[in-house]
N, C-alpha and C positions, 0 to 999 in steps of 0.2 A: 504494500500500500504506500509506504513512504517513498519507495523507488518511483512509483507511478506519479506521485505528487511532485517529486523533484524533477522528473522528466517533463512534466506538464509546465512547471514553472520555467524551466530552461527554454522550452519551446515558446513560451509567452514572452521571453526576454526579461524576466524578473531576476535581479541579482540578489544573491544571498549574502553579499559583502556588507558588513556592518556600516551604518551611516557615518560613524566616527572616522572611518578610514578614507572617506571621500574628501577631496580637496575643496576648500571653500571657493566661492566665486572669486575670480581674479588670481588664482594660484595659491601657492603655499604662503603662510604668514612669513613676512620678512623677505619674500622674493618679489622681484619686479614682474609685473605681468608681461607676457610676450609682446613684442612689438608687432603692430599691425603691418601686414605685408602691403607694400605699395608697388603696384605694377610699374615697370619702367615706361617712360614716355617714348613711344615709337610711332611717329606719325605715318611713316611709310614702311610697311613690313618687308619690302624688297631691299631697301637700302639701310634700314636700321636708324637709330637716333643720330642726330647730327653731332659733330665733334663738340660744338658748343654745349649741347644738352648733356653730353657725357662729362664735360669738365665743369659744368655749372655756370659758364660764362653766358651772358646775354648776347644774342646775335644782333639784336636791334639796339643801336646806340641810344635811341630814345628811352629805352628801359633804364639806362644808366645816367643820362644827363637830362636836365630840364632847361626850359627856355631861359631861366634866370642864370643858369650856369654858363650859357652860351651867349651872353650879352656882349656887344661890342666893347672892347677895352679889357675884357677878362684876360688875365695872364695865363700862359701855357708854358709848362716846363717839360723836359724829357724825364725819363725814369731815373737818371742820375741827379736830377735837380737843377740842371742847367736851364736857364731862361731861354725859351725859343722865341717868344714874341707875344703879341696880343691879338685877340680876335678882331677882325675887321668886319666880316659878315659871314652869314651862314646861308647857303642856298640848297634847295631841294629838301626832300623828306625821306625818312626811312633809311634803308641801306645805301641809297645813292646820294645822300646828303653830303655836301662838301663844305669845309670851313676854310676861309681865307685868313691867313696869319700875316701880321705885319711886324717888321723889325728893321730899324735903321733905314727907313725909306724904301725897303724892299717888301714884296709880298710873295707868298707861296700858298697854294691850295692843297689841303690834305683831306682825306676822307674823315667824316665825322666818326666813323667806327674806330678810328685810330686814337680817339680821345676818351679818357675816362676821368672820373672824379676821385680825388683822394682827400685826405684830411687837410692838405695844404692848398688845394685848388685843382686845376685841370692838368692832367698829365698825358703826354703823347707817348704812344708805344714806339714811335719813330724818333730816333735821336736827333739832336740839334744838327750834328754834322750831316746826317742823311737828308734833312730838310733843306739846309742852307748851303751844303757843299756843291761843288760843280757837278753838273749832269753830263 
């Protein structure tokens, strides 16, 4: 009789494990709950995520800089801290936007995507020598 009862309970999915042995909601006391799985961003299943998505960099310069950052007269330095010049104007939008820099009566145009914001102001990923050097 007991064997039939146990077999019936097993078929019904009833556990005979004491309730005290079960973990409380959220895991064991003192243990952090497991992190929620976040699926990777993959807009195109044929090519995979972009290099920017994999590194965490924003591909759109507008995500990094605001209009107030790009005001005429704003100073721009290179990554070593050398002063490159000041912004004269910004033309275009999105990935094709270009920034005209001025220094000592000369002007050069650089992609907006080459500029980023740091704690000290605007920084170019292109060095001063690369921008102002002979072409």
